[in-house]
N, C-alpha and C positions, 0 to 999 in steps of 0.2 A: 504493500499499500504505499503510495507517494504521500509526501507531506503537503499540507494545504498551504498555498502561497497567495499573497496579495500583491497587488500592482502598486509600486512606489510611484509617486507623482511629485511634480513641483507645485508651487502655489497657483499655477494656471491649469492644473490637471494634465500636464504633459508627462508622459510616462518616462521614468528614469531608472527602471529596473523592477526587480521583484524581491520579495523577502518571505520567509516562513511566517505564517500568520501570528503565532504567539510571540516570536521574536520581534516582529514589527510593533506589537502592542507593548511589549516590555521596553523597547527602545524609544517608543513614542514617534516612530517614523511616519511621515505623512504618506497616506495611502488612499486609493480609490475605494469608495463605499457606495451603498445605495440604501435608501429608505423608501418604503411603500406606505402610502396612506390611502386607506380604502374607505369609501363613503357608500352608504345606501341611499335609495331614493328619499327616505325621510330625513336626509341630511346628517345622519349619525355617522361617527367615525368608528371604525373597528379597532379596538384595543386588544393587545395580548399581554398576558402576564408571563414573563419568561420563566422557563421551567427551573426548578431548584438546582438541576445539574449543570446549568450553563457555566462556562468558564469566568464570566463576569456578568454583573448586574442581575444575577439570579433572583427570581421572586419580585422583580419590579415590573411595573406596567410600562407599556410602550406602544408605539404604532404597529400596524399589522405585520410588517416584517422588515428586517434590516440584513445586510450582508455585504459580501465583497465579490465582485466579478473575478472570475478565474483569469489568469494570464491568457490573452487572446480571445476572450468572451466579451460580446457586446454587452454594455451595461444594461440596457433594457431587457434583453433576453435573460440576463443573469437574475435581475429582479423578478421577472415573471416566474423563472424556474424556482427561485427561493421562496416566493409566495405560495406556490404549490407545495413545496417541501415543508414549509413551516405550518401553514394554515389549511392546506388541502383544498384550496380554491385557485381557479384559473380564470383570468380576465384580462382584457387589454389594459395596458398601461400608458398613461400620458405623462410626459416630463412636465415638471412644475416649476422647480428652481434648483439651484445648487446652494449647499450649506457647508461652509468650512468651520469646523470647530476642533477644540482641543479640550479634552476632559480627563481627569484622574478618575478611573472607574474601580480603584481599589485593588488590592493583591498585587501591587506593583506594576499594574497595567495601565496604560494611557491609550485613550482614543484620540488619534490625530488624524482626522479624515477630511477628504474632499468628497462630500456626499452629494450624490445625484438623487434628488427626491422626485419621485413618481406618484401620480394619484390614479385611482381607478374607481369606478362605479361597479358595485356588486350587489345584486338582488337575487342570487341563486340560492342553492341548497345551503343549509347551515354549514359553516366552516367545520372541517374534520382535522383539527390540529394534530401534529406530531407531538406526543407526550414528552418526547425527549427534548423538544424545543419550546413547547407552550403548556403551562399548567392551568390556564383559564383565559377566557376571552369574553368580550361583551361589546355591544353597540352603545355609544354614548354620544349626545349632542356636544358639538365643539365648545360652546359656551359653558357647559357643565364641566368639561375637561379643563378648560382655562381657569375656572374658579378653583377646582380641586388641585391643579398643578400649583397655583399661588398659595393655597392654604397648606398643602401637604406635599411639597416637591420631593421629599424623601421617599415617597412611594413610587416614583418615577425614574426611568433611566436618565443618565446625565444629559444625553442629547435631546430628550424629548421635550423639556420646556423650551429650548431654542427652537425646535421644529414647530411647536405650537405657536409661539410668538411670530414666527415667519408666515405660517399659515393664516393666522389672524391679520397680519399686516397685508398680505396678498388677497385677502377676502376670499380665501379657498374654499371651494366646494367643487365637487366634480362637475 
């Protein structure tokens, strides 16, 4: 089995190499990532609570899925693949914006990511999350999420408040 690698990038998202995923997070190396925000027709956002076995941010609430494209993999295709792997749903993704952030996620790991944020509309069957990735999920109105993130930010992943702020600034809905 080969090691999982991430794509290292500069501040403009230009590729400058690859690194083993955990090493990149331990060193705080800037790398390419993606986040998927899924809405239903009622305007609610799909949240997931990360599984207890995740290597960081376990048990915290976040957006529908996050991940890293593999070297040579198109970012949108990677995001769609990962949404199916984590939440058991498949839908078309639309690019929304880019988010660059740097955050200590504990355990000696740092998220330093050039994040491609995608949105999707999903009104299909209930999600069928992978229990190794997701321990719970729910649909929540964006305004309720914003209030809860302000009141109890410790319940959420380090990047999620930044993502919610940007979504609000963009007036994001699918």
